[in-house]
N, C-alpha and C positions, 0 to 999 in steps of 0.2 A: 464409789466415786469420791475423790477428795474434795475439800472445800474449794481449793483452787480450780479444780476441774469444773465444779458447778458454777463458779463465778465466770470462768471462761466461756462455758456453754451458754449461759444466760446472756452475756454481753455479745457473743458472736451471733446469736440468733435474734438479737434485738433489731429494731427497725433502723437504729442509727440516727433517728430524728431527735436531736437533743431538745430538752425543754428550754423555753425562754426563761431568762432570769434577770435579776436586777442589773441595771447598767447597760443592757442590750438596747441598741437603737433600731427602731422598726420603721419601715416606710410602708404606707398604706395608700393604694390607688383604687378608686372606684369609678369606672366609666359610667357616665350618665349623671354624675353629681357635680355641683360646683366645687370650687377649691375648698377642701375641708378646713384649711387653715384660716378661712375667713369667718367660720362659725355661722350659726343661724340655720334655719330650715331653708331648703331650696324653694324658690319662688315658682309659681305656675309658668309652664312653658320654658323653664330653665334647665330641665333635666335631660335634654337631648343633645348629644354630641359634645358634652362638656366632661372633661376629665378632672375628677376631684382627687386631691392628693394631700398627704400630711406625713411628716416625719416626727416621731415621738420617742422619748427615752423611757424605759421601764424604771419606775422609781424604786426606792429601797424596800418598799413593802410589796413590790411585784405588780403594781397597777400602772395602767396607762390612762390618759384622758384625751378623748378626741371630740371635736365639735359634732353635734347631732347625736353622738353616741353616749357621751358622758364618760364616767369612770368605769373601767373594765379591768378585771383581773387578767393579767397576761402571764405572770410567773407560774411556772410549772406546766404551761401548755406547750404543745408543739405548734409549729407554724400553721398546720392545717386546722388544729383545734381553735386557734385564735381567729383564723380566717372565717371559720364557720360561726364563731360567736359574734364577730362584727357583722356578718351577713344577716344574722338573726335580728340584731338590733336595727338594721336598716330596712327590715321588711315593711315597716310602717311608712316608709318614704318612697319605696319603689318595689316593683315586682321582680323577684328572683335577682337580687343584686349580685353582681360579679365583683368579688373583692380580690384585688391583686396585692399580696403582702409578701414582704421579704425582710430579712434581718440584715441591716447594713453593717453592723459591727457586733461581734460576739464577746462583749466584755465579761460575761458571766461564764464563758466556756474555758476556764483556765484550770491548769493543773500545776500544783506546787512541787518543785524539785529542790531537795535540800540534802545536806550531808556532803559526802565525798564525790561530788560532781564538779566539773571545772567551772561551770557558770550557773550557780544556784539561782532560783528565781521562779517567777510565774510565767507559764507558757500557755498560749491560747491554742486550743485544739483546732487544727486546720481542716481536718476531714474526719468523718465518723470512724474510719478504720485505723486511726493512729493507735499505736501500741505503746506499752511500757518501754520497749526497746527504742522506738522512734523518739520518745520524749527524752530518754537519756542521751541519745545521739545529738538531739537538738541542744541539750545542755552541755555539749562538748565532750561527752563521755565521762567515765569515772576517773578519779585521780589514782596515783600510784599507791595511795594509802587506803583505798577502798577495800572493804571486807568482801566476803563471799555471799552476802545476803542483801536482798532488796526488800524493803518493807513498804507495802502498799496499804494505804488507809483510804477507803472510799469516802466520799463526802457524807457527813452525818445527815440522816433523814429525819425531818420533823415527825413527831409522833402522829400529828393529825394527818400528815401525808401518808404515813405508813398505814394508819388505820383505813384510809381510803383505798390504798393499794391492796390491803388484805381483803377488804370487802368486795373489791371489783375484780380481783383475780379469780380464775377458776379454782373452785375448791376452797375459796376464802383465804388463800395464802398469797403473799407477794412472790413474784417470780424472781426477784433479785436476791440471791443468796448473800449479798453484802450485809443484809440486815436480818436481825433475829425476828422471828414471828412474835407479834405483840397481841395479847389478849384484848378483845374489845371491852371486856368488863373490867379488867385491871391491867392496863398497859404498862404501868410502872413495875409490875411484877416480873417482867421479862428479863432474862439475864442480859447484862451488857448495857442496860438503860442508865443513862446519866442525865439527870435533868429532863429536858424536853427533846433530846436527840439521842440517837444511838447509831453505832456503826461497828464494823468488825475490822480487824487488822489481819493482813495476810503476809506471811514471810516466805519469800522465794529463796531457797538455799541453793546457791549456784555451785556449791562444792559437790553436789550430787551428779554433776555432769549433765548430759543431754536430757535426762529425765526432767530436771528442773529448769534447764535453759529454755525449754519450749514455752514456759509460762511467761517469759518476757514478751510473748506475742499476744498476751491478753489485751484487748482494746481498753483504752483509758476513757474516762467519763468526766464531765465537768465537776470540779470540786475534789477530785482525787489528790491525795498527797503521796508522793514517792520519796522515800528517804533511803539514802545509801549510807549505812553506818561505817565508821572506820574499822580497819581490819583488827585493831587491838594488838596485843602482844603475847608472846609465849616465853616462859622462863625455863631455862635448862639448868638443872642442879645435879649434884652428885659427882660421880667419878668422870669428870671431863676436865680438860686442861684449863678452861676459862669459863666457869659458871657465869651466866649472864641472862639478862632479859632483852629480847630483840623484838623489833616491830615486824609483824606478819606482813609479808608481801604476797601478791597473788601466786598461788602454786607452791607455797612453802610447805615442805614435808618434814617428817621427823628426821630423816637422814640429813637433809639440808640444815636443819636447825642445830643438830648435834655437831655438824661440821663447822658451823659458824661459832660454836663454843670451843673450837680447837680439836674436837674429836674425843673419843673415849680414851681414858688412861688404860695402862696395861691390865690393871686389876678389875676393870669394868666387866660386868656380866652383859655382854652385848646380845645375848639370847633372850633376855628378859628386861627390855626397856619398859619402864612404867610411864603411862600418860595419865595424869590426874586431871580429869575433865568434869566440868559442871554439867549436870543433867538438866532435863526440862523442869524438874521440880526443885531445882537448886541444890540437889544432893550431889556429892562428889563420887564419881565412879572411876574405876581404874581400868585402863585398856593396856594390855600387854602386847608389845611389838618385838619381833625377833629381827634385830638389825642384821644378823648374819644371813638370814634368808632374803632380806631386801637387797643386800649387797650381791648375793648370788643370783638375783633376779628370779628366785623361786617363789617370792611373795611380793605383792604390790606394796609400794611405799604408802604411807598414811599422811594425808593432809592434816596440818595442825589447825586448831581452832582458837579463837580468841580466849585468852585467860588459861590456856593449857599450861600445865607444869610437867615438863619431861624430866623424870627422875632416872638417872643412870646409876643403877645399883652396882655393888661389887660382887665378885665371885669369890667365895671363901677359899676355893682351891688355888686361886691366883695370889692371895695375900702374901704367903711366904716368899714366893718369887719376886713379888713387887717390893717387899721389904729388903731383900738381898740386893735388888737392882739399885734402890735408892741409897742403901748403905754403901755400895760400891761407888755410886756417884758422889756421895759425901766424902769418902776417902780420897778420891781423886781431887775434889775441889779444895779440901783442906790440907792436902799433902805439902804444897809449897809453903804454907804458913807454918806447918809443924816443923819443916826442915829449918826455917829461919829461926824459930824459937830455940832450936837445939844447936844453933850456930853453924849449921851446915850449908 
């Protein structure tokens, strides 16, 4: 199972109850208590039939403060966990307190979209099952200059939170594959750790067709960053009429690129077109493409990638004919001038 598959499975099987975060506005109602916004302990005989309520904003450190309860950590908790924590604090004031809690605004549930989308910015997750595809659609879709890759970076996780997740998860490991496992004894020894946070980056290569398109259905989570890089360019050199560098457009293939360079010259070896391509380890590798087979529809055309160099080499057997052709072209071109020099 690939890393993308593990991430998808973990997020699809999650509860979808996002944790509360800084900036979220929470409303708390407790039947049987006076108005919580007034503060102070309830007086005798005042706990019957009175609805207590308060609205509070989670501060930058993840805490809220309520009358009777005092300061309480809310960041990182689900609504149910915070509801239980408040009820526990109220146990000394009433028997089995019923806490009604809801998040009025989800300011911490944002996803960042940048790069080649029509409306980059921060977008609030409206529902737990929103996907990468949904967020890109909300951003107006991709531009004409978008590449064939989508880069997803999950929100960095604090080491302290990760250690808690590692200790509480079955088997001592976090269920979220977005993050590397961190050793309790030496957390900074884990790969990918930078300072006090760590996260992983996932690349969805859309040039691989439906196999990778399905990863756009991975649910997003608060703090995710989605980046759509530009398509880049491809350079066509060698035996073509107009060597040039062109911007890659969606679906651009080797045949299309060579056509935009004017097509191959007579002496070109169209059976051995070379694509010089950068590998994953930044090494240059060569891919050989037979343009004749592509034209005859006996071989699939090849999608170009950013920074490809298409080298159209020559065929030694065609060079003599090519020279004679251009020599004849030269004689025709210069014939009128030669006749004028000779007074004819």
